[in-house]
C-alpha positions, 0 to 999 in steps of 0.5 A: 172404176177399180185398181189393185192395191199397193200391198207393200205399201199399205204393209209400211202404214200398218206395221212399225209404225204408231196408230191411235187405233183399237185393237179391233181395228188392227185385227181387221186390217191384218185379216185382210193385209197378211194373208195376201203378203205371205202369198196365200191363194185369195182374191186380189185387193181392189181399191173402189174408186169414184168415176173420175178420181181427179174431179174429188173435191173437198166439199162436204157430203151433206149441208142445208138448214144452216147446218154443214154435216161432215161424215167422219167414218171408218179407218182415219189415214193421213191422206186420201180417202177411198172405199175399200173392197173387201175391208173398211171404209177410209177417210183422210185428216186431209179431206175433212180438214179440207171439209171443215174449212168449206164449211167454215167459209160458207157465211150459210153455215152457222154450225158444224157437225161432225157425224163420227163413226169411227175406231181411229187410225194413223197418228200421223196428221191426227193432232194437225187436224184436231188442233185445227178444229179446235182453233176453229170453233171460235170461228163457228160451233163445232159439234161432234155427234158419236153416231156410233163411235169415236175412238182413239183417233176419232175421239181425238178429233172428238174432243177438239170440238166445241161439244160431244153428243153421245147416245146411250149405247154410243162410245167413246174413249180408247185414249192409247197408241198401238204399235205392231211389229210383224217379224217374219224371219221364220216364214221367210225361211220356210220358204226359202228366203234370206235377206241380208240388210247392209246399213250405216247408222245405229238405227237405220235397220231399226224394225225390219221385219227380217230379224228379231227386234233388237234392243235399241229398236225396242227402246227406240220404239217404245220411246216413239210410242210414248211420245205419241202418247203424251200427245194424245193425252195432253191434247185431250185434257187441253182441249176438254179442260180436265186433268191430264191425271185423269185423261191418263187415268182412263188407261185407253178404256172405252165408255159409253152413254152416261158413264163417258159424261161422268168420265168428262169424255162427253157432255150431252145424251141424245139419239143422233137424229134427235141431236141433229134435229135439236141443232137445225132447229136453232137456224131455221125458222121451221124446225119442222121442216129443217128436221126434215131436210136434215133427217133425209141428210143423216139417213143418206150417210147412214145408209153408206156406212 
């Protein structure tokens, strides 16, 4: 089943708020959203739902052989992850945390793997999930397998894990913050719209899309970005045990393979399948049997991407 997306609400989540996301993620979302907000003649955007959304659980998609696998795929949002028609996969910090809690409480699970393929997402909720992962790795090992992207918010999460495994072509990094303000006053004027806003409090109307940014609004937005950046860089430095100046020195660059290890942003090089096989082998009497089971699990996850 499906339902139409609330576009104004979605716009509130995209514009005027900080993101731990790559430039490409921002552009891909805007390419879907902006034409519809402008009233262009495009097909309605629908959100694909499961058979019964109310029956959704926090159980991880795959687990077995003493290893639990949590997929961290697509754009990361604070709450409720779904598949969006004509856009991309969404996953929520709330859902990932619920899956993680389930595996931490499962006595049959000895190690947790985050299977990560994401260009990042929202600032809100990211730090809280990452701290939970960092605290939980003293309970059970939590390994991040970059399969094949862990950028921005996705790297924030990965950095909190016990270990980060990358392949030769896997990428990590983009340790930075981005925010876009959509100023629509000229377009509104061209179609005969005029918004008059009455407010009280100097900051109440900051960032309005119906007028150019004021100096006060600009300074307030930059302060918000600076705060989110400080949170990101200091957290990565803490989780990874590296100097914060080294984290800042990455300047939100992307690192692949051996360069990621040299920069202190990853620990080991392996292709994703070999990595999951090696982890499974530690917990099964028959490494061959566990390898076959988890190979099917990971293949199934990759087919969902």
